[in-house]
Each structure stands twice: as C-alpha cells, then as structure tokens.
C-alpha positions as CSV (number, residue, x, y, z in Angstrom):
1,X,4.7,-7.0,-21.2
2,X,4.0,-3.4,-20.2
3,X,7.3,-1.6,-20.4
4,X,9.1,1.5,-21.4
5,X,10.8,0.9,-24.8
6,X,13.9,2.7,-23.7
7,X,14.1,1.0,-20.3
8,X,17.1,-1.5,-20.1
9,X,15.3,-3.7,-17.6
10,X,12.1,-3.8,-19.6
11,X,14.2,-4.8,-22.6
12,X,16.1,-7.5,-20.6
13,X,12.8,-8.9,-19.2
14,X,11.2,-9.1,-22.6
15,X,14.3,-10.8,-24.1
16,X,15.2,-7.9,-26.4
17,X,18.5,-7.6,-24.6
18,X,20.3,-10.9,-23.7
19,X,20.9,-11.7,-20.1
20,X,21.9,-14.6,-17.8
21,X,18.4,-15.5,-16.7
22,X,18.0,-17.2,-13.3
23,X,14.2,-17.2,-12.8
24,X,11.1,-16.0,-14.6
25,X,7.4,-16.2,-14.0
26,X,4.4,-14.2,-15.2
27,X,5.3,-11.2,-13.0
28,X,9.1,-11.2,-12.4
29,X,12.4,-11.7,-14.1
30,X,15.7,-12.4,-12.2
31,X,19.1,-12.4,-13.8
32,X,22.8,-12.0,-13.0
33,X,24.0,-8.4,-12.8
34,X,26.6,-7.7,-15.5
35,X,28.5,-5.5,-13.0
36,X,28.3,-7.6,-9.9
37,X,29.3,-6.4,-6.5
38,X,29.9,-10.1,-5.7
39,X,29.8,-13.3,-7.6
40,X,26.2,-14.4,-8.0
41,X,24.7,-10.8,-7.6
42,X,21.2,-11.0,-8.9
43,X,18.8,-8.4,-10.1
44,X,15.1,-9.1,-9.6
45,X,12.7,-6.9,-11.6
46,X,8.9,-6.8,-12.2
47,X,8.1,-7.4,-15.8
48,X,5.8,-4.4,-15.8
49,X,7.5,-1.1,-15.7
50,X,7.4,0.8,-12.4
51,X,9.9,3.5,-11.6
52,X,9.7,3.2,-7.8
53,X,8.4,0.7,-5.2
54,X,5.8,3.4,-4.3
55,X,4.4,3.1,-7.8
56,X,3.7,-0.7,-7.5
57,X,0.4,-2.1,-6.4
58,X,0.8,-4.1,-3.2
59,X,-0.2,-7.3,-4.8
60,X,2.5,-6.9,-7.4
61,X,5.1,-6.3,-4.7
62,X,3.9,-9.4,-2.9
63,X,4.1,-11.5,-6.1
64,X,7.7,-10.4,-6.6
65,X,9.0,-10.5,-3.1
66,X,7.7,-14.0,-2.3
67,X,10.5,-15.4,-4.5
68,X,13.3,-13.5,-2.7
69,X,13.9,-16.2,0.0
70,X,14.2,-19.0,-2.6
71,X,16.5,-16.9,-4.9
72,X,18.6,-15.9,-1.9
73,X,19.1,-19.5,-0.7
74,X,19.9,-20.6,-4.3
75,X,22.5,-17.9,-4.9
76,X,24.1,-18.3,-1.4
77,X,24.4,-22.1,-1.9
78,X,25.7,-21.8,-5.4
79,X,28.6,-19.4,-4.5
80,X,29.2,-20.5,-0.9
81,X,28.1,-17.2,0.7
82,X,27.8,-16.8,4.4
83,X,25.3,-14.0,4.2
84,X,23.3,-11.9,1.8
85,X,22.2,-8.3,1.3
86,X,18.8,-7.7,-0.3
87,X,18.7,-4.0,-1.4
88,X,16.0,-2.0,-3.0
89,X,16.7,1.7,-3.8
90,X,14.1,4.3,-4.8
91,X,15.2,7.6,-6.4
92,X,18.6,8.8,-7.6
93,X,19.4,10.3,-4.2
94,X,19.0,6.7,-2.7
95,X,21.3,5.2,-5.3
96,X,18.8,4.0,-7.9
97,X,20.6,4.2,-11.2
98,X,18.1,2.4,-13.5
99,X,14.7,3.9,-13.2
100,X,12.8,0.6,-13.1
101,X,12.1,-0.8,-9.7
102,X,14.5,-3.7,-8.8
103,X,15.9,-5.7,-6.0
104,X,19.6,-6.6,-5.6
105,X,20.4,-10.0,-4.1
106,X,24.0,-9.7,-3.2
107,X,25.8,-12.8,-1.6
108,X,28.3,-11.9,1.1
109,X,31.2,-13.4,2.9
110,X,33.2,-12.0,5.9
111,X,36.2,-11.2,3.8
112,X,34.6,-9.9,0.6
113,X,35.8,-6.3,1.2
114,X,32.4,-4.8,0.3
115,X,31.8,-3.2,3.7
116,X,28.6,-1.5,4.6
117,X,28.1,2.0,5.6
118,X,25.5,2.6,8.4
119,X,25.9,6.1,9.7
120,X,23.4,6.0,12.5
121,X,22.5,9.2,14.3
122,X,19.9,10.2,16.9
123,X,16.9,12.5,17.1
124,X,16.9,15.9,18.8
125,X,14.8,15.9,21.9
126,X,11.1,15.6,20.9
127,X,11.8,15.3,17.2
128,X,11.2,11.5,17.2
129,X,7.6,12.0,18.5
130,X,7.0,14.7,15.8
131,X,8.3,12.4,13.1
132,X,6.1,9.6,14.5
133,X,3.0,11.8,14.4
134,X,3.7,13.0,10.9
135,X,4.3,9.5,9.6
136,X,1.1,8.2,11.2
137,X,-0.8,11.1,9.6
138,X,0.7,10.3,6.2
139,X,-0.4,6.7,6.6
140,X,-3.9,7.8,7.1
141,X,-3.8,10.0,4.0
142,X,-2.3,7.2,1.9
143,X,-4.5,4.4,3.2
144,X,-6.3,2.4,0.5
C-alpha cells in the first residue's frame, strides 16, 4: 500500500482505521461513509494515495471505475433507492474535503430532501468558441 501516513482514507484502506467495508480488490477499497448523505452512501477510494483525479494514471482510474456500476446496483438494491448520484470532487473549491481522490456513491429517492443545485448559465457571444479552442489546445499539450 502506497499511502500518506496521515491520510484518513489511506489508513482506512490499509485497515489501520476500522470501517464498514463493502468491497476490496488489489486497487480499490469501498466502504460506508460514516457521515452519509443517504443510507447506503459509499466511498470508493484507490488504495494508492492520489490527491486528485488528475494525478491518477488512466489505467488506475479505469481499474477503479469499472466497479462503480456493480457497487451502485448493489447499494440501490439494498436500500431500495430509485436513483443514485456518483460524485467525484477535485480540490477544496470543488468540495473535496479529504485530500485523497474518492468517489461518492449516493443512493437517492424522490422524497429524500437532498436536492441538487445546478446553477446553469450561458456563454457570452463568442466565448464558447474561445473556450473550445483553449480546451482543444490544452488537450494537445497534455496528450500522452
């Protein structure tokens, strides 16, 4: 296990901190969140310490995310959920509180009271094409 000794998720994945484990393989560890937004709220973490999704090699992301559909179906079935949010935040400004990359699997029902804020806006004239051009240029720079 390659982890940060002061990282709570590294310590959970290594067994140093007890958890309610749901699934584990050589790459990932999934467990019930101790402060759930809904019953069955899971956290899915890579065993190796990465702060952000941008830090993870693509093969590691693929190894972790391939389990999300199965984990989602299991949680939804277990708690009788009608829907599910799968959330992944990067950086404090995006709501990432634990600085170890992780996915939230949050079962949902129509009357759960959680809500969801989606404050959509629009681009100023021509700005969308400028952003498209800049993103395409950045993809070229960050190609592997």
